[in-house]
NUDRENTI-770946 format. One record per residue (C-alpha): residue in three letters; x, z, y. Coordinates in pm, whole numbers, plus 50000, padded with zeros to 5 digits. Each point is the difference from the previous one (the first is absolute). Example, Ala and Ser with C-alpha at 12.3 -4.5 7.8 and 13.67 -1.06 7.14 Angstrom:
! residues 2
ALA512305078049550 SER501374993450344 
END
This chain:
! residues 358
MET334198775386379 THR496664984949923 ASP501544969649828 THR502365022149802 ALA497185022549885 SER497844970549899 ASN502864984849800 THR500615033649830 LEU496365002649903 ALA500024964649863 LEU503005005249772 PRO498195017749711 ALA497504971549978 ARG502614973349938 PRO500815009149636 LEU496295000649918 LEU499524965650151 GLN502964987249807 ARG498535013449678 LEU496644983950074 ARG501474966550106 PRO499944985049644 PHE496255006949993 VAL499004991150355 GLY502854977050104 THR497664970050018 PRO496244997050043 LEU499724986649644 ASN501855030149858 ALA497845023750200 ALA496824982949879 LEU501135000449637 THR500935036750027 LEU496615009350142 VAL498164979649736 LEU502045015749720 LEU499415035150134 TRP496274993050024 LEU499934987449640 ILE501895030849878 VAL497695023850185 ARG496914981149887 ALA501074998849634 GLY501065036450013 TRP496645010750139 LEU498064979749740 LEU502105015349722 LEU499545035050140 ASP496264994550039 TRP499714987849640 ALA502395024649836 VAL499195031950193 VAL497194999050256 ASN497274984549783 ALA501525008649663 ALA498325020849731 PHE502015029549868 LEU497905029149875 PRO497945007349802 ALA501584977549738 ARG496794984149873 PRO498734963949985 GLU497325007750259 THR502695008250256 CYS501484965149975 ALA496594983350015 ALA499325015450341 THR503214988750172 THR501314967750151 GLY503645010549974 ALA502385007349720 CYS498725017449689 TRP502665026649951 SER497445020549808 PHE500614977049705 VAL503765005350016 ILE499525037750022 ALA497535000949713 LYS502064976549780 SER503455012650100 GLY500555015849659 GLN499224967649819 ILE502034978850243 LEU503045022749982 PHE499915008049627 GLY498044971249846 ILE498465005749658 TYR502015031549933 PRO497595026549862 PRO498375017550300 ALA500495034649849 GLU503764993449968 ARG500604983750337 TRP501865030850121 ARG502804988649770 ALA500114965650160 GLY500015015950345 LEU502855023149899 VAL501944969849871 CYS499684982850338 ALA501115031750178 LEU503025004349769 ILE501184964250052 LEU499575001350377 ILE501695034150030 THR502964987849795 LEU500264969050216 VAL499995021150316 ALA502625023549852 SER502194969649929 ALA499864987950361 ARG503055020050110 PRO503324984749886 SER501475035149992 SER497705007949706 TRP501304971349785 ARG501645021949742 LEU499835004449625 TRP497115024450033 LEU497884973450172 GLY500504975849711 LEU499025027249755 ALA496985007950217 TRP498924963449982 VAL500334999649622 GLY498035032349971 MET497374987250243 MET499524967749803 ALA499615019349675 LEU497525023650167 VAL498054970650142 LEU499644983749660 TRP498905033149847 LEU497395006250270 MET498594964849982 GLY500044996249622 GLY499255035749898 GLY501055018449688 PHE501685034149968 GLY496975018450134 LEU498374971850197 SER497324976849870 ARG501204965449904 VAL499334971650245 PRO501124965549879 SER501804977450244 SER497044976149987 SER498065026750194 TRP502645003950272 GLY499304984350335 GLY500245000750375 LEU502815013750211 PRO501835017749713 VAL500414966949817 THR501344983250315 LEU502485028250066 ILE501105003549637 LEU500564962749954 THR501914997650329 VAL502235030249944 PHE500714993049634 ALA500584962650048 ILE502425005150288 GLY501625030849848 LEU500644982649668 GLY500654965750149 PHE502645010650253 PRO502685010249744 MET499244968149807 ALA500404980250323 ILE503435015450064 LEU501164990749650 LEU498664964650035 ALA501644995850341 LEU503345012449868 GLY499604978449690 ARG499384968950208 ARG503305006150181 SER501875008849682 ASP503124981449890 LEU498694999949642 PRO498244966649938 VAL497535013449745 VAL498915029150221 ARG499754977750306 THR498004973249818 LEU497535024949853 SER499515016950339 VAL499414966750174 PHE497564989449726 VAL497955032050026 ILE499915000450380 GLU499164963350049 THR497424999749720 ILE498105029950140 ARG500274988050360 GLY498734965849894 LEU496785014649858 PRO497125014350203 LEU499145036349935 LEU496574990049873 SER501594980149717 LEU502105030149898 LEU496905021749999 PHE498154974449786 VAL502924999149757 ALA499955037949978 SER496245000649957 ILE499354969949775 LEU503174988549824 LEU501485033649904 PRO496945009749789 LEU500484967149813 LEU503725005249942 LEU500165036849916 PRO498185019549728 GLU497395024850114 SER502215029649906 LEU502794988650236 LEU497814987650284 PRO500055022250311 ASP496775005550185 LYS498874978250289 PHE501355023050270 VAL503515000749852 ARG500004962149959 ALA499064995150365 LEU502675025150102 LEU502634981049802 ALA499034967250169 LEU500195015850346 THR503345016549920 ILE501624967749881 PHE498624981350301 ALA501315026350243 ALA503415001149830 ALA500514962350033 TYR499154999050370 LEU501915031750087 ALA503034986749810 GLU500304970050230 VAL499705022250307 ILE502735023149871 ARG502204970149908 GLY499824988650361 GLY501315033950107 LEU502784999049742 GLN501154966150123 SER500285013250356 ILE502615026249902 PRO503564987250054 SER501954995449678 GLY502835020250150 GLN498065032149940 SER499874993949626 GLU503674991249999 ALA500845031850191 ALA497975020749753 GLN501864984349708 ALA503305007550172 LEU498935036450021 GLY499315000649628 LEU496204999550008 GLY498284982549712 TYR497274973950032 TRP497025023349974 ASN501465026550233 THR500814972950253 GLN496444987149991 ARG498425034650003 LEU502125016050270 ILE501004971350229 ILE498204966849954 LEU496375008449915 PRO499435026250275 GLN501114975150265 ALA498124970749846 ILE496725018949972 ARG500305012850357 ILE500494964450125 VAL496914986349822 ILE497615028350086 PRO497684976750203 ALA499784974849715 LEU499495027649742 THR497225014550215 ASN498234966650017 THR500184995749622 ILE498755035149930 ILE497084996350243 VAL499044967749824 MET500105018649669 ILE497675026850141 LYS497434973150075 ASN500654980749677 THR498625029149799 SER496544987550095 LEU500534970449762 VAL499655022449695 LEU496274993650026 VAL500554968249798 VAL501065020849697 GLY497045023550030 LEU501575029350187 PHE498105016650281 ASP502325003150296 LEU498875010050348 ILE498394966650085 SER498274997749662 SER498585035050047 GLY498644989850338 LYS498294969549849 ALA498495021749729 ALA498645024450260 LEU498324971350186 SER497934991249693 ASP497725030450047 PRO496494985750061 ASP498875030950192 TRP502344992150288 PRO500104969750235 ALA503534991849871 PRO501985001750329 SER503004980149881 THR501644998350345 GLU500225037750033 THR501155004249639 PHE502824974850019 LEU500985012350346 PHE500405034849851 ILE502064986049712 GLY502034978950240 LEU500825030750208 ILE501335017449687 TYR502234970349918 PHE501104998150364 ALA500875037050005 LEU502144996349688 ALA501784968450116 PHE500445011650361 SER501375033849894 PHE502554983949774 ALA500984975250272 ARG500605028450246 PHE502045018449738 ALA502134969049946 ASP500504996750377 PHE501175036150007 LEU502504993349722 GLU501254968850176 ARG500485018450330 SER501775028649823 GLY502354975349834 MET500764982850330 GLU500715033250170 LYS502415009649722 ARG501824966750029 GLY500095003850377 
END
């Protein structure tokens, strides 16, 4: 009885030992595990001590930062308006804040595939028009030129507009590259390979420097629109190749079956081919879109104040000790939140698609 009881008591421990065996199977593994755990705990404590325990929060004044050995979050709190909204007029920053809220709310409302209806597309069009009105003014609001826009609204507007306008262009380019018409196929290949062969910085320089030399002043769009056009074309070229990969993975028999049923080319693509192709390439699309979110920071070279540029401008205040680490950590967390949220949304779409196929 005693042996049986002891064996019974030992049974629950066996799975735990099996799970720990990869870590403590050999003395070297055990030593490496302990060293790694110590490094993680040590680094975590140092970060916590710097970021929280000895950090300066309130009151948000320069003297608060001067008296601390930790992070100077007082600067971030005091300069949050300038970091988030850049050189946008302080008295009108409520408009920039409302723009950010409108874009984020619309993105959240679009997260459910069940809401992908005609009304959502109309809501996006209305939201974009409302965003431009709030940022630019007119019709009851004071005028604010795009040269005075900055911060998070610029990052969100450039990202949403570039992807929103570039995605339909990417679909047309991807279909054109697979077209049986030589002229359409050649033009699509030329556009895609030319844009993909150029760095985004060169496209931004072309939009900023060459266009003013080629176009008369009356036809020249402002700097913000030129940067948006460069980002849109760049996004369309890269997204087109991703979508083309999805199109090539669809068996040709599906197109043949659609033709046998009497469906035309565009109905076949819209109802059968494209939904499957886009679902297949969701991970690659996600990667491209996340890269585009971060690429908006390059508009600094054409004189636009995005989120990073606004942070640099805030650090130039001589009354503060210029805590660049805290400022860029705050900006990095905003970028991380945007990219991570979109990545999780893409994972949700991918899982939903796999469940439907299963």
